[in-house]
C-alpha positions in Angstrom: -32.7 -223.3 -75.4 -35.1 -220.3 -75.3 -34.3 -218.1 -72.2 -37.2 -216.9 -70.1 -37.9 -215.1 -66.9 -37.5 -218.6 -65.2 -35.2 -218.2 -62.2 -33.1 -221.1 -63.4 -32.5 -219.5 -66.6 -31.6 -216.2 -65.1 -29.2 -218.0 -62.7 -27.5 -219.7 -65.5 -27.0 -216.4 -67.4 -25.2 -215.2 -64.2 -23.1 -218.4 -64.2 -22.1 -217.9 -67.8 -20.9 -214.3 -67.0 -19.1 -214.7 -63.7 -18.5 -218.6 -63.2 -15.7 -218.1 -60.7 -17.2 -215.4 -58.6 -18.2 -216.4 -55.2 -22.0 -217.1 -55.1 -22.3 -218.4 -51.5 -20.1 -217.8 -48.5 -20.8 -218.9 -44.8 -17.9 -219.4 -42.5 -15.3 -221.6 -44.1 -17.8 -222.7 -46.8 -17.7 -221.0 -50.2 -19.1 -222.0 -53.5 -18.6 -220.3 -56.8 -21.4 -219.7 -59.3 -20.1 -222.6 -61.3 -19.8 -224.9 -58.4 -23.4 -224.0 -57.2 -24.7 -224.4 -60.7 -23.0 -228.0 -60.9 -24.4 -229.1 -57.6 -27.8 -227.9 -58.5 -27.7 -229.8 -61.7 -26.5 -233.0 -60.0 -29.4 -232.7 -57.5 -31.9 -232.0 -60.3 -30.8 -235.1 -62.2 -31.0 -237.1 -59.1 -34.5 -235.8 -58.4 -35.5 -236.8 -61.9 -34.1 -240.1 -61.7 -36.3 -240.8 -58.7 -39.5 -239.8 -60.5 -39.7 -236.1 -59.4 -40.3 -233.7 -62.2 -42.3 -230.9 -63.8 -45.1 -229.6 -61.5 -44.1 -231.8 -58.5 -44.1 -230.0 -55.2 -40.7 -230.4 -53.4 -40.5 -229.1 -49.6 -37.3 -227.4 -48.5 -37.1 -227.3 -44.7 -33.7 -225.8 -44.0 -32.0 -223.0 -42.2 -30.2 -220.6 -44.5 -27.4 -222.7 -46.1 -25.9 -223.6 -49.5 -28.2 -226.7 -49.7 -31.1 -224.4 -49.7 -30.0 -222.6 -52.8 -29.0 -225.9 -54.4 -32.5 -227.4 -53.8 -34.1 -224.4 -54.9 -32.3 -224.0 -58.2 -32.5 -227.8 -58.8 -36.2 -227.7 -58.6 -36.4 -224.6 -60.8 -34.2 -226.3 -63.4 -36.5 -229.3 -63.8 -39.7 -227.5 -63.5 -40.6 -228.8 -60.1 -42.1 -226.5 -57.5 -39.7 -225.5 -54.7 -41.8 -225.1 -51.5 -40.3 -223.1 -48.6 -41.5 -224.8 -45.4 -41.4 -222.9 -42.2 -38.8 -224.6 -39.9 -40.8 -223.8 -36.8 -43.7 -226.1 -37.7 -44.2 -229.0 -35.5 -45.3 -232.6 -36.6 -49.0 -232.1 -36.8 -48.6 -228.9 -39.0 -46.1 -230.6 -41.2 -48.4 -233.7 -41.7 -51.3 -231.5 -42.6 -49.3 -229.3 -44.9 -47.4 -232.1 -46.7 -50.7 -233.9 -47.4 -52.6 -230.8 -48.6 -49.7 -230.1 -51.1 -49.4 -233.7 -52.2 -45.7 -233.3 -51.5 -43.5 -235.4 -53.7 -40.1 -234.7 -52.2 -38.5 -233.1 -49.2 -35.1 -231.7 -48.4 -34.8 -231.1 -44.8 -32.1 -230.4 -42.1 -30.9 -232.8 -39.4 -32.2 -230.4 -36.7 -35.8 -231.4 -37.9 -35.3 -235.1 -37.6 -37.8 -235.7 -34.9 -40.8 -233.9 -36.5 -40.1 -234.9 -40.0 -39.5 -238.6 -39.2 -42.7 -238.7 -37.3 -44.7 -237.7 -40.3 -43.2 -238.8 -43.5 -44.7 -242.3 -43.3 -48.1 -240.7 -43.1 -47.6 -238.7 -46.5 -48.6 -241.2 -49.2 -47.6 -239.0 -52.1 -43.9 -238.5 -50.8 -41.4 -240.2 -53.0 -38.1 -239.0 -51.6 -36.9 -237.4 -48.4 -33.3 -236.1 -48.3 -31.6 -235.2 -45.0 -28.9 -232.6 -45.0 -26.4 -233.2 -42.1 -23.9 -235.6 -40.8 -25.2 -239.2 -40.6 -24.3 -240.5 -37.2 -26.5 -243.4 -36.2 -28.1 -244.4 -39.6 -31.3 -243.3 -41.1 -34.7 -244.7 -41.5 -35.2 -246.6 -44.8 -37.6 -243.7 -45.9 -34.8 -241.1 -45.6 -31.7 -240.8 -47.7 -28.4 -238.7 -47.1 -28.6 -235.5 -49.2 -24.9 -235.6 -50.3 -25.0 -239.3 -51.3 -28.0 -238.8 -53.5 -26.7 -235.5 -55.0 -23.3 -237.2 -55.9 -25.3 -239.7 -58.1 -26.3 -237.0 -60.5 -24.4 -235.7 -63.6 -23.0 -232.2 -63.4 -24.8 -231.1 -66.7 -28.5 -231.1 -67.0 -30.2 -231.3 -70.4 -33.8 -231.5 -71.9 -35.3 -229.3 -69.1 -38.6 -227.7 -70.1 -39.1 -224.4 -68.3 -41.6 -221.4 -68.4 -42.2 -218.0 -67.1 -45.2 -219.5 -65.4 -43.3 -222.0 -63.3 -44.1 -221.8 -59.6 -42.3 -221.0 -56.4 -44.3 -221.6 -53.3 -44.2 -220.2 -49.8 -46.0 -221.9 -46.7 -47.8 -219.4 -44.3 -50.3 -219.9 -41.5 -52.0 -216.5 -42.5 -55.1 -215.6 -40.6 -56.3 -219.2 -40.1 -53.3 -220.5 -38.2 -53.2 -223.4 -40.5 -50.2 -223.9 -42.9 -51.0 -223.5 -46.5 -49.1 -222.8 -49.8 -49.1 -219.4 -51.4 -47.6 -219.5 -54.9 -45.8 -217.0 -57.2 -44.8 -217.5 -60.8 -41.1 -216.9 -61.7 -42.2 -214.0 -63.9 -44.1 -212.3 -61.0 -41.1 -212.6 -58.6 -38.6 -211.1 -61.3 -41.0 -208.3 -62.2 -41.7 -207.4 -58.5 -38.0 -207.5 -57.7 -37.2 -205.2 -60.7 -40.2 -202.8 -59.7 -39.0 -202.7 -56.2 -35.3 -201.8 -57.2 -36.6 -199.0 -59.5 -38.5 -197.6 -56.7 -35.4 -197.3 -54.4 
């Protein structure tokens, strides 16, 4: 595979160099770089098996957590577009945003059940909604448990087409107050980070 400035490629180089180093730690939860990579591969394979692939927008509506990183890298690995969704958005804002982005997938936290489940049936392009968190009383048919879906995917991911020009998207209200997507290429993010580090 030809390596690029794609964030998935860069991440995998780090995995190769320090596979057993801690990549994520929060409270009692820790993941090594190898474990994080394997879980991202599993999720990437599971997303592809459900028809989500290159160029498809996948919303990530989570607080800071390991699943955020897993979803971000899973999308980057398969050429899908990870879309950071502001967790403060209410149902009306989410509906408008998801439809304007032709959202194909969504990974969201249990804390946002009420607003997300109110709107997902109103987003015709949405193929998959994954809920992160303990399942207590069952889920609507349109929502699947994150861990169950992730577990279906293989730990190795192959045949993934990647590019410097693959996209990461942030959602912002800007000056209009209406949520909209602002995108950056992976190369732009890497070069901006390097330039910022050099200026310190």
